[in-house]
C-alpha positions in Angstrom: -0.1 -0.3 0.0 1.5 3.5 -1.2 2.4 5.6 1.8 0.1 8.1 0.8 -3.0 5.5 1.4 -1.8 4.2 4.9 -1.6 8.3 5.9 -5.0 8.8 5.0 -5.9 6.0 6.5 -4.5 6.8 9.9 -5.6 10.6 9.9 -9.6 8.9 8.8 -9.3 6.8 12.0 -8.0 9.5 14.3 -11.1 11.9 13.5 -13.1 9.2 13.8 -11.9 8.7 17.0 -11.9 12.4 17.7 -15.5 12.3 16.4 -16.5 9.4 18.9 -14.7 11.2 21.5 -16.7 14.7 21.0 -19.9 12.4 21.0 -19.4 11.0 23.7 -18.5 14.3 25.9 -21.6 15.4 24.6 -23.5 12.4 25.8 -22.5 12.8 28.9 -23.3 16.5 28.5 -27.0 15.6 28.0 -27.3 12.5 30.5 -26.0 14.9 33.2 -28.5 17.9 32.4 -31.3 15.1 32.2 -30.0 13.6 35.6 -30.0 17.3 36.8 -33.7 18.2 35.8 -35.2 14.4 36.8 -33.5 15.0 40.1 -34.8 18.2 40.9 -38.5 17.1 39.5 -38.9 13.9 40.6 -37.0 14.2 44.3 -39.4 13.4 46.7 -40.7 16.1 48.7 -43.2 16.0 51.7 -46.4 16.5 51.8 -47.5 20.0 51.1 -50.6 19.7 54.2 -47.7 18.5 55.9 -45.8 21.4 56.9 -48.6 23.0 58.5 -49.3 20.1 60.7 -45.4 20.6 61.1 -46.0 23.5 62.2 -48.8 23.1 65.3 -46.9 22.2 68.4 -48.4 19.0 69.5 -49.1 20.3 73.4 -52.0 22.4 71.1 -53.5 19.0 70.1 -54.1 17.3 73.2 -55.8 18.8 76.1 -54.2 19.1 79.4 -57.0 18.4 81.3 -60.8 16.6 80.7 -63.5 14.8 82.4 -61.9 13.3 85.6 -58.2 13.7 84.2 -55.7 16.0 85.0 -52.4 16.5 84.3 -50.0 14.9 87.2 -46.4 16.0 86.9 -45.5 14.8 90.2 -45.6 11.5 88.7 -43.5 12.7 85.5 -40.6 9.9 86.2 -42.9 7.1 85.4 -42.8 8.1 81.8 -39.7 5.9 80.3 -37.6 7.8 78.0 -38.7 5.3 75.3 -37.9 7.7 72.6 -34.5 8.8 73.3 -32.5 6.5 71.0 -35.0 8.3 68.3 -34.6 11.9 69.9 -30.7 11.1 69.1 -31.3 10.0 65.7 -33.6 12.7 65.2 -36.4 10.4 64.0 -39.2 12.3 65.4 -39.8 16.4 65.2 -42.1 16.6 68.0 -42.5 14.4 70.9 -45.3 14.7 73.6 -45.2 13.2 77.0 -47.4 13.7 79.5 -48.9 11.4 83.0 -52.7 12.0 83.9 -54.5 11.4 87.0 -57.9 10.8 87.7 -60.3 11.1 91.0 -60.0 7.7 91.7 -55.7 7.7 91.7 -55.5 5.8 88.8 -52.5 7.0 86.8 -52.7 7.0 82.4 -49.7 8.1 80.5 -50.1 9.6 76.8 -46.8 9.8 74.7 -46.9 11.2 71.1 -44.4 11.4 68.6 -44.6 13.2 65.6 -42.0 12.8 62.0 -42.7 14.9 59.3 -40.9 12.7 56.9 -41.6 8.7 56.9 -39.6 7.5 54.0 -39.3 3.9 54.1 -35.7 4.2 55.5 -36.8 6.9 58.1 -40.0 6.5 60.0 -40.7 6.1 63.5 -40.5 3.1 66.0 -43.4 1.7 67.1 -43.6 0.7 70.8 -42.8 -2.9 70.5 -39.8 -1.9 68.6 -38.9 0.8 70.9 -39.4 -1.2 74.2 -37.4 -4.1 73.4 -34.5 -2.2 72.5 -35.3 -0.3 76.4 -34.9 -3.6 77.6 -38.6 -4.8 78.1 -40.0 -8.3 77.5 -42.7 -7.9 74.5 -45.5 -10.5 74.7 -48.8 -10.6 73.0 -49.0 -8.2 70.5 -52.3 -7.6 68.9 -54.4 -5.6 67.1 -58.0 -4.5 68.4 -60.3 -1.8 68.3 -61.9 1.3 70.7 -64.7 2.9 70.2 -64.5 6.7 70.3 -67.6 8.9 69.9 -69.3 5.5 68.1 -66.8 5.2 65.8 -64.3 1.5 65.7 -60.5 3.1 65.8 -58.4 0.6 64.8 -55.5 -0.2 67.6 -52.0 -2.3 68.5 -52.3 -3.7 72.1 -49.1 -5.2 73.5 -47.6 -6.1 77.2 -44.1 -4.4 77.9 -42.7 -5.4 81.0 -39.1 -5.9 83.0 -38.4 -5.7 86.8 -40.6 -4.0 88.4 -43.0 -2.1 85.9 -45.6 -4.4 83.7 -47.1 -1.6 81.4 -50.0 -2.6 79.1 -49.7 -0.4 75.9 -52.2 0.7 73.5 -51.0 3.0 70.1 -51.8 3.9 66.8 -50.6 5.8 64.1 -51.6 7.8 61.3 -49.4 8.3 57.8 -50.0 11.6 56.4 -53.7 12.2 57.7 -54.8 8.8 57.3 -55.4 6.0 60.0 -53.5 2.8 59.2 -55.1 -0.2 60.5 -51.9 -2.5 61.0 -48.1 -2.5 59.5 -49.0 -3.8 56.2 -51.1 -1.2 55.4 -49.0 1.3 56.4 -45.9 -0.1 54.0 -48.2 -0.2 51.1 -49.2 3.1 51.2 -45.8 4.7 52.2 -44.9 2.8 49.0 -47.8 4.0 47.3 -47.2 7.8 48.0 -43.1 7.6 47.6 -43.9 6.0 43.9 -45.6 9.7 43.4 -43.0 11.1 44.8 -44.3 11.9 48.0 -43.0 11.9 51.3 -46.1 11.5 53.8 -45.5 13.0 57.4 -46.3 10.3 60.5 -48.4 10.6 63.9 -47.9 8.1 67.2 -50.2 8.2 69.7 -49.4 6.0 72.7 -51.0 5.3 75.6 -50.3 3.1 78.6 -50.1 2.5 82.4 -48.5 0.6 85.3 -50.3 -2.6 85.6 -50.2 -6.3 85.9 -53.9 -7.1 84.7 -53.3 -6.3 80.8 -57.6 -6.9 80.3 -58.4 -4.8 82.8 -55.6 -1.7 81.9 -56.5 -1.8 77.8 -60.6 -1.0 79.5 -59.2 2.0 81.4 -57.1 2.7 78.2 -60.6 3.5 76.2 -62.1 5.0 78.6 -59.4 8.0 78.7 -59.3 7.8 74.7 -63.1 8.5 74.7 -63.0 11.0 77.3 -59.7 12.8 75.6 -61.7 12.9 72.4 -64.8 14.2 73.5 -62.4 17.2 75.1 -60.8 18.0 71.2 -62.2 20.4 68.7 -63.3 18.7 65.4 -59.8 20.0 64.0 -58.2 17.8 66.8 -59.9 15.1 66.3 -59.1 15.2 62.5 -55.4 15.3 63.1 -55.3 13.0 65.8 -57.7 10.3 64.4 -57.9 11.5 61.0 -61.8 11.9 61.0 
């Protein structure tokens, strides 16, 4: 092959390589632009209405006294700090912990946790998880119902215990403004919202008492919750129960 032909082939190959490099550079730049646009448009975002809920202090949602129940500041130590680990990791935006006392000397503990972002990787811990991490033995976790203002509310009940502290627990959870029936519904709803690019907020309401007889304690929890909900405004009930 003549030298001029070899030189032509080498030059053509070099031009082709330059074209490929330029095309690759343009393709890389285009992909970066597309990625940036999609990240901005489809980046998961908190629900719009969650901002208003986040700005409402929990103290404004739960009355300090109602019916026969009053705050019992002298027994604040009864509330075990089951939320402490979650607080350290900033899992909750707000936490409210109170002890109430009625005219018969019965005490009930109310613990409420609010988290602005309940994504798959970051969500509030259920009591059966928190208490177990705190050294409690967990038994008889089961679904239950409470009749509040003539409506049935799905709750979860369990019995947590450690030496000198038997604690029956009743709790319910909201995802966004929806009351969740169970963990399966919570996960399904969480994933469906996530698929649309929305990150819901969440509220967990826990009622408990020191009692070695769970059946009687659960009745007390229902009585307490009924009195509390009756004292709430419609807006407060909507926030706490989803209706």
